[in-house]
PLY file of the C-alpha trace (Angstrom):
ply
format ascii 1.0
element vertex 125
property float x
property float y
property float z
element edge 124
property int vertex1
property int vertex2
end_header
129.13 107.24 72.28
131.70 105.71 73.55
133.79 107.92 74.49
130.71 109.94 75.82
129.97 107.46 78.34
133.90 107.01 79.22
132.96 110.56 80.29
130.27 110.29 82.03
132.00 107.76 83.89
134.93 109.93 84.49
132.88 112.48 86.15
130.90 109.57 88.18
134.43 109.06 89.66
135.24 112.16 91.13
131.48 112.24 92.19
131.97 109.21 94.27
135.58 110.39 95.22
134.46 113.12 96.85
131.50 111.31 98.45
134.31 109.32 99.97
134.70 106.56 98.24
139.01 104.83 97.89
138.36 102.93 94.56
136.34 105.01 92.75
138.61 104.29 89.61
137.76 100.75 89.69
134.03 101.76 88.14
135.43 101.71 84.68
136.54 97.87 85.11
133.57 97.17 87.50
130.71 99.14 84.78
132.52 97.50 81.95
132.56 93.59 83.87
129.32 94.22 85.04
127.88 94.58 81.97
129.38 92.12 79.89
128.22 89.32 82.97
124.54 91.18 82.78
124.41 90.26 78.94
125.67 86.91 79.13
128.88 87.70 77.60
130.98 86.10 79.99
130.42 84.20 83.22
130.25 85.66 86.86
133.68 84.64 87.74
134.95 84.75 84.75
137.74 87.76 83.81
137.35 90.23 80.98
140.23 89.13 78.28
142.29 92.00 76.84
140.62 93.20 73.79
137.14 91.24 74.76
135.00 93.98 73.02
136.93 92.90 69.52
135.45 89.57 69.52
131.55 90.75 69.80
129.79 90.23 66.36
127.75 93.33 65.46
125.02 91.67 67.57
126.15 91.78 71.04
128.36 95.37 69.78
124.84 97.05 69.69
123.55 95.32 72.69
126.41 96.14 74.77
126.00 100.04 73.17
122.38 100.08 74.33
123.70 98.81 77.86
125.83 101.29 78.13
123.75 104.44 76.99
121.20 102.63 79.69
123.65 102.73 82.17
125.20 106.66 81.11
121.82 107.88 81.50
120.74 106.35 84.90
124.27 107.02 86.21
123.67 110.86 85.35
120.26 110.68 86.97
121.26 109.42 90.23
124.55 112.17 90.01
121.80 115.46 89.53
119.27 113.77 91.90
122.30 114.14 94.18
121.84 109.92 95.42
124.83 107.95 96.77
127.15 106.82 95.23
126.45 103.07 95.84
123.63 103.52 95.31
123.64 104.98 91.99
125.91 102.00 90.82
122.99 99.69 92.27
120.86 101.53 90.15
122.82 101.15 86.96
123.61 97.39 87.75
119.64 97.22 88.00
118.62 98.62 84.95
121.26 97.26 82.97
120.16 93.66 84.12
116.51 94.48 83.14
117.22 94.87 79.60
119.63 92.27 79.73
116.62 89.89 80.79
114.37 90.92 78.33
116.72 90.40 75.56
117.45 86.88 76.89
113.37 86.31 77.63
112.95 87.40 73.41
115.78 84.84 72.03
114.66 82.14 74.07
111.14 83.03 72.89
113.14 82.86 69.01
114.22 79.82 69.82
111.38 78.10 71.02
110.40 77.82 67.77
113.27 76.74 65.31
113.18 73.10 65.07
115.78 70.87 66.33
117.65 74.02 68.13
119.60 73.01 71.34
118.24 75.45 73.00
114.46 74.71 72.28
111.87 74.50 74.65
109.59 72.07 74.91
106.03 72.32 75.56
104.75 69.06 76.30
103.84 68.28 79.43
0 1
1 2
2 3
3 4
4 5
5 6
6 7
7 8
8 9
9 10
10 11
11 12
12 13
13 14
14 15
15 16
16 17
17 18
18 19
19 20
20 21
21 22
22 23
23 24
24 25
25 26
26 27
27 28
28 29
29 30
30 31
31 32
32 33
33 34
34 35
35 36
36 37
37 38
38 39
39 40
40 41
41 42
42 43
43 44
44 45
45 46
46 47
47 48
48 49
49 50
50 51
51 52
52 53
53 54
54 55
55 56
56 57
57 58
58 59
59 60
60 61
61 62
62 63
63 64
64 65
65 66
66 67
67 68
68 69
69 70
70 71
71 72
72 73
73 74
74 75
75 76
76 77
77 78
78 79
79 80
80 81
81 82
82 83
83 84
84 85
85 86
86 87
87 88
88 89
89 90
90 91
91 92
92 93
93 94
94 95
95 96
96 97
97 98
98 99
99 100
100 101
101 102
102 103
103 104
104 105
105 106
106 107
107 108
108 109
109 110
110 111
111 112
112 113
113 114
114 115
115 116
116 117
117 118
118 119
119 120
120 121
121 122
122 123
123 124
């Protein structure tokens, strides 16, 4: 799956370059950072450590794989529809953020049912 995603990013870099982007090669790093931040693996200003994927647990890797799949599909659809490269990136970002928000919502709900959880959500007024 990762190889297919990087192939799609490579196509997207070429696509963006043809549309006039002078920094299209940064999309590899920009998409990766966007996904890590959307999934709350990194803070907004935090940089990606080297070999970061190697420290993720299996659940985090699963979440990341789904985020990458979603970004890949959004990018492919955007290129097929001949959208502007900036719009495609924004659509991919919005799709990944929506997915990440839904995961966080589920996790918060689950934690609210665990007694003595540090993340426990109070239901008292």
